C-alpha positions, 0 to 999 in steps of 0.5 A, spaced: 412 614 562 414 612 554 409 610 549 411 603 550 409 603 558 403 606 556 401 601 550 402 595 555 398 597 561 391 596 561 384 599 562 385 601 569 391 604 568 389 608 562 383 611 566 387 617 568 391 618 562 387 617 557 383 624 558 390 627 558 392 624 552 386 625 549 384 632 550 392 633 547 390 629 541 384 633 540 387 640 541 392 638 536 387 635 531 382 641 532 383 648 528 383 655 530 383 659 536 378 655 540 383 648 538 389 652 540 387 655 547 384 648 549 390 645 547 394 649 551 388 648 558 390 641 558 397 641 557 396 646 563 392 641 567 397 635 565 403 639 569 398 640 575 397 633 576 404 632 575 406 637 580 401 634 586 404 628 584 411 630 586 409 633 592 405 628 594 409 621 594 406 618 599 399 619 596 402 616 589 404 610 592 398 609 595 395 609 588 401 605 585 396 598 586 391 601 582 395 604 576 400 598 575 400 594 569 402 587 574 407 585 579 415 586 578 419 580 577 423 577 584 430 581 582 425 588 582 420 586 587 423 592 592 421 597 587 414 596 587 412 603 590 418 606 587 416 608 579 421 613 578 427 609 579 425 606 572 420 610 569 422 618 567 415 622 566 414 623 558 421 619 557 419 612 558 425 608 561 431 611 559 438 606 559 441 610 564 435 608 569 438 602 569 444 603 568 444 606 574 443 600 579 446 595 574 454 598 575 458 592 574 453 591 567 455 598 566 463 598 567 463 591 562 459 595 557 464 601 557 470 596 557 467 593 551 466 586 555 460 582 553 454 582 549 451 589 552 457 592 549 454 591 542 448 593 543 449 599 548 445 604 543 439 599 544 434 600 549 434 595 555 426 595 555 427 591 547 429 585 551 427 585 558 420 585 560 417 587 566 410 587 570 409 580 568 409 577 575 414 574 580 416 568 577 417 571 569 423 571 566 426 577 566 432 576 561 430 572 554 435 566 552 441 568 549 440 567 541 443 561 537 448 564 534 451 568 540 459 568 540 461 567 547 468 570 545 464 577 547 464 576 553 472 573 554 471 567 556 471 563 549 468 556 549 473 551 547 473 543 546 468 540 550 466 546 553 462 548 546 458 542 547 455 544 553 448 547 553 448 554 556 444 552 563 449 547 564 453 553 566 448 559 567 444 555 572 437 558 575 438 561 582 433 564 586 427 563 581 431 566 575 437 564 570 444 568 571 447 570 565 453 575 568 457 576 574 459 568 573 466 566 575 469 563 570 474 559 574 475 551 573 472 550 580 466 554 579 464 547 575 469 542 576 470 538 583 477 537 584 477 530 586 484 528 583 489 532 586 484 535 592 488 542 591 495 539 592 497 542 585 493 549 586 488 552 583 490 554 576 487 547 572 489 550 565 497 549 567 496 542 565 489 541 562 485 543 556 479 544 555 478 539 549 479 534 554 481 533 561 486 528 559 492 527 557 495 534 559 499 539 556 504 540 561 511 540 558 515 540 564 519 546 563 517 548 571 519 541 573 524 541 578 525 533 577 528 532 569 521 529 565 526 527 560 529 519 558 525 514 562 521 520 565 518 522 559 514 516 559 511 516 565 504 519 567 503 524 572 499 519 576 505 514 576 509 519 581 504 524 585 499 518 586 494 521 591 497 528 590 504 525 593 511 527 591 509 535 590 516 537 593 520 542 589 526 537 589 525 529 590 531 525 591 530 518 586 530 514 592 523 516 594 521 513 587 526 507 585 529 502 590 537 502 591 540 496 588 547 497 590 545 495 598 550 499 602 552 504 597 551 511 600 553 516 593 547 519 590 544 515 584 546 522 580 554 520 581 553 514 576 547 514 573 542 519 568 535 520 567 536 519 560 537 511 562 539 508 568 544 504 564 548 509 561 553 510 567 557 516 567 562 515 572 569 516 571 574 512 574 580 515 578 586 511 574 588 514 567 584 511 561 590 507 559 590 503 565 585 500 563 584 501 555 579 498 549 574 494 551 575 495 559 572 502 558 565 500 556 565 493 559 559 492 565 560 495 572 558 488 575 563 484 570 569 488 574 565 489 580 561 483 582 556 484 588 557 491 587 564 490 590 568 497 588 573 497 593 580 493 592 579 491 585 585 488 582 588 490 575 591 484 572 588 480 567 588 473 571 584 477 576 578 477 572 580 472 566 584 466 568 577 462 569 576 463 562 584 462 559 583 456 554 589 454 554 596 452 558 600 457 562 604 461 557 606 467 560 603 474 561 596 475 557 599 481 554 604 477 549 598 475 545 592 479 547 590 485 548 585 489 551 581 491 545 579 484 543 581 477 546 580 474 539 584 478 536 591 475 538 597 478 537 602 472 536 608 472 531 607 466 528 612 467 523 618 468 527 624 463 526 623 460 533 616 458 532 618 454 525 611 454 522 609 460 518 602 462 516 600 464 509 594 463 505 588 461 508 592 459 515 593 467 517 585 467 517 584 461 521 582 461 529 587 459 534 583 454 536 582 451 529 589 448 530 590 448 538 584 444 539 586 441 546 587 446 552 595 443 551 595 443 544 599 450 543 606 447 544 604 440 541 600 442 536 602 438 529 605 440 522 603 435 517 597 436 513 594 430 516 595 433 523 589 438 521 586 436 515 583 429 513 585 425 507 580 426 502 584 421 497 584 415 502 591 414 502 591 414 495 598 417 494 602 413 500 603 407 497 603 407 490 611 406 490 609 398 494 604 396 489 608 393 484 608 385 481 615 384 482 618 378 486 625 376 489 630 380 488 627 385 483 622 386 488 627 388 494 630 393 489 624 396 487 622 397 494 629 401 496 629 405 490 621 407 492 623 408 498 628 413 496 624 417 493 620 423 496 613 421 497 608 425 494 605 430 499 599 434 499 603 440 497 604 437 490 597 438 488 594 444 493 597 450 497 595 453 503 591 459 498 585 454 498 584 446 497 580 447 490 583 448 485 588 444 485 595 446 482 594 441 477 594 444 471 592 442 463 600 443 462 601 438 469 596 433 467 599 432 460 606 431 464 602 424 467 600 421 461 594 424 458 593 431 456 587 434 457 584 436 450 577 441 448 571 439 452 576 435 457 580 441 459 573 444 461 571 438 465 572 438 473 576 433 477 570 430 479 568 429 472 573 423 471 575 422 478 569 420 481 569 418 488 576 422 488 579 416 485 585 419 482 590 413 482 588 407 476 584 411 472 583 408 465 585 413 459 580 410 454 573 413 452 569 408 455 572 409 462 568 415 463 562 415 456 558 408 456 556 407 449 549 407 450 547 411 443 550 405 439 552 399 443 557 397 440 555 396 433 562 401 431 567 398 435 571 401 440 574 406 436 570 413 438 575 417 435 573 415 428 567 419 428 567 423 435 572 428 437 574 432 444 571 439 441 564 436 442 561 429 442 555 432 437 556 433 432 560 428 430 564 431 425 568 425 423 563 421 420 561 422 413 554 421 412 554 420 404 557 413 406 551 410 408 548 413 401 543 418 404 547 424 403 545 430 408 544 436 403 540 442 404 535 442 410 538 435 413 544 438 412 543 441 420 538 436 422 541 433 429 542 426 429 537 423 434 532 427 430 532 421 425 535 416 429 532 418 435 534 418 442 537 411 443 540 411 435 535 405 433 530 408 431 531 407 423 535 400 424 529 396 423 525 401 418 523 398 412 524 404 408 529 408 412 531 413 407 523 414 404 521 421 407 515 418 410 519 414 414 521 421 419 515 425 415 508 425 416 504 426 409 499 431 411 496 430 404 494 423 406 495 418 399 492 424 395 498 425 391 502 418 392 508 416 396 513 421 391 514 428 395 520 430 390 514 431 386 513 439 390 517 439 395 525 439 396 530 438 402 531 445 402 525 447 405 518 443 405 514 449 405 517 453 400 513 450 393 515 451 387 509 455 383 503 450 382 498 451 376 492 450 378 488 451 372 493 446 368 493 441 374 485 441 377 479 443 374 478 449 378 482 455 376 484 461 381 481 467 380 480 474 383 481 473 391 481 465 390 488 466 387 491 470 394 488 464 399 492 460 402 493 453 400 490 449 406 484 454 407 481 450 402 485 443 402 484 442 409 483 434 410 480 434 417 475 439 416 473 438 408 475 431 406 472 432 399 474 439 395 470 440 389 468 446 385 461 447 388 462 454 393 458 451 398 464 446 399 469 452 403 463 458 404 457 453 406 450 456 405 448 463 408 441 462 405 440 455 408 438 452 402 432 457 401 434 458 394 436 453 388 440 459 384 448 458 384 452 462 388 455 466 382 448 468 379 448 473 385 456 474 387 463 475 385 469 471 387 473 479 388 467 482 392 462 477 395 457 483 399 456 486 392 450 483 389 449 483 382 442 480 382 437 482 378 430 482 381 426 484 375 427 477 373 422 475 379 415 476 380 416 483 384 420 488 379 424 492 385 421 500 383 421 506 386 424 507 394 425 499 393 430 499 390 435 502 395 433 498 400 437 492 403 436 485 401 435 483 409 430 488 410 425 484 406 428 477 405 430 476 413 432 469 416 434 469 411 427 467 407 429 468 399 423 465 396 416 465 398 416 471 400 409 476 401 409 482 396 403 486 399 404 492 402 402 490 410 408 483 409 413 488 411 410 495 413 404 493 417 407 497 423 407 503 420 399 503 418 395 508 423 390 505 427 385 509 426 377 508 424 379 511 417 385 505 415 380 499 415 384 493 414 380 492 407 383 499 404 389 498 399 395 501 401 397 503 393 390 506 393 393 512 397 401 511 397 406 510 391 412 507 391 416 513 390 414 516 397 409 514 403 406 520 403 400 521 400 399 522 393 391 520 391 385 522 396 383 517 400 376 513 397 370 515 401 368 508 402 371 501 403 373 498 396 370 492 395 375 486 395 
C-alpha cells in the first residue's frame, strides 16, 4: 500500500504493518554491520508475509475486516474484500488500477475530452477518497471556475445560469458527473411538438431562449417569404399539424373564388396575395393603358372570368357623363378617361381653345349631360359679369329727348358694344389689357404713384363707369379739412402725397432749415394737422420741444442750441459763466452727470452734491483735504496732524484696517483695539501687560525681555 493509504488507516490496521515498517526504519537508522544485518532480516520477514498473503487469499479476505480503515462507497461496495483490485503492494493506488475499471473515462481522457484529460498526470486519490462509508460522496464538487467547454458541451445562454445539480442529479446515492447524455430530451419534455418535428431541437431553438426560434426556413418546402414571413410556427403547425413536405394553399387559406378549380399559384404569389401574375391570352394591345393594372374584379364581377366583352360600353356605359357622341375612342384613350384627346381647334367645331381654356376640364364648360353640342360660345355663358352690366348699356344713357334721342340711339346701336375681350384675354382674367397708355386714352392719364395703384384702388366695388377724376373722389381731406381749398395739386403731386414738394414753408414766416428741413409734417402739425392751429406761440421752441433745463436758463434756447443739432453745443466756459471751474477729471464728465434735475435739483460746489459722503459724516473735514479730483483713491491725508502719528508698520497699513465701518473719528489708539485677536492666550500674557513693553511698531517680534512681574497700573 502507498504511504497515503498507511497514513489514513487507524491504529488497528497499523498493528501488523507497524513492526515491519519500524524495523526497516530502525535498520536504516542503525549503523555498522549489526544494523545492516537487522535491516536485511526484517526485509526478509516482509517478503515472507507477502508471499503467504498471495498464497492464501481466502485467509486474507477473512482478515480484511480487521485491517480495513472503513467501508467502501456504494459504487465500490462489490470490491470490499478485493483490496488488490485497487492497492498494489508498496505501490499505493496507481492510476492504471482506476482506469482498468473506468474504461469510458480512460477513453475520454485519452481523446482529450473532459476535465480528467487536463489532470491525467495527477493521482486519482487526490480528489476521490474511499473508505468513508457507503453514503459518502466519492467525488468532490467541481471547482467554481470549472470550464465546461472541456467536456465538449459548452454552456451557452440559459444553460450558463443553471446550477450544476440541475443536470447532474443524484442517482443511487451518488451524483454523476460524466457519461450524461447531452440531448435536449434528457432535461426538456417535448410538450409543444410531441415528437412531430423530430428530436433535433437545435435546428429551431437556441440555448439563450426557447423563443424566438432561429429556423430560417432554408429547408422549408413551402416558401416562407412575403406574407408567410410574418407568421409564427404555431400559426400553421397547430398541435403539430401540417408537417407534410408540401402543403396546398387551401390547407390554410379559404378559396375566395367559389368554384374556381385552378391552383392558387396560377395567379397568386406568396409575396402578396394581391400581386397577381396571371397573363391574359390576348396581346397587351387589345387592352392597353390602365386596363393592364385594373383590378380583376372590376372587369370580372362575381369572379366571372369567361365570356367577358372587350368593348368599352360593356364596362363603362354606366359611367358615360354625356349624351351619345359616337365611339369612346374618338375622345378617350385607355391611358386615362379624364385625358380626352378631342381636337377642339378644328374648324368644324368653331371654338378654338386658347390660354387658360386649354387647361379647363371638359365639365367646366359642358356641365350638363347633354351640354356638348349646345354649349354657349359667349363669355357670359360660363363666366359671371363682375361689372354687373356697367358696359352693356352705356349708349342708352343719354339726357337727350325727342328726335335727338332717337338719332343717338340709332348711332349707339350701330356701334359695337364693348365686350370682355376689350379688356381681358383667355391667358388670364387679371391683369386686364388696359395699360397706362390705354388709360390715358380714356381721359385720365396714370402718372406717378397712380401708375402703381391696382384697379380696385380707384374702382372700388368694381365701379368703372362714372368714376370721378378729381382728387377728392378717392382721397379724403382729413388733414386740412378744406382749409387750403380743393386744389391739392398746389402743394402735392402724383409722385407722393408726402412730403408736399410744392409747398414753401417760408411763406408761413418759419423757414425750415438744417434739422427742421428733414422733419415730417406730422412731427409738428400732428396726425390731424391741427396741433399748431391753436398754439399761443406756434413758432417758439417750447411748443414742440420740452425744456430739459426747466426755467434755469429762460426761454431763449438759441443762446446755447442751434437748429443744426440740439445736442451739439458750442464750447461752454464753465469757469467764466459759473463759480466752479472744471479741472482734471471733472473736465471729461458729461454735463448731465452733474446737472441732472431729476436727481439733484440744486447743484453747488460741495463734493457731496454729486459724490455723496462715503464717511457718513464721521469727520468734519472737506473732501479736498484728503482727495484730489484726478485720483480719488490716492489719499494725501497727513496723519501726523492727528493725536496718533503713524510710525513703523502702521505707515503701510490701509486706512480701512483701523477705520472700519467706516469710523474716522474717536478711534481707540491702544494696541488691543486692533490686535486683540493676535495676543496669545496664556498665563504670561495677562491683561495688565502693555504691548509696547515687549514689542515695537517696526515688527511684532519680541524686542525686549518680558517683565518678570506685572506692570503697575
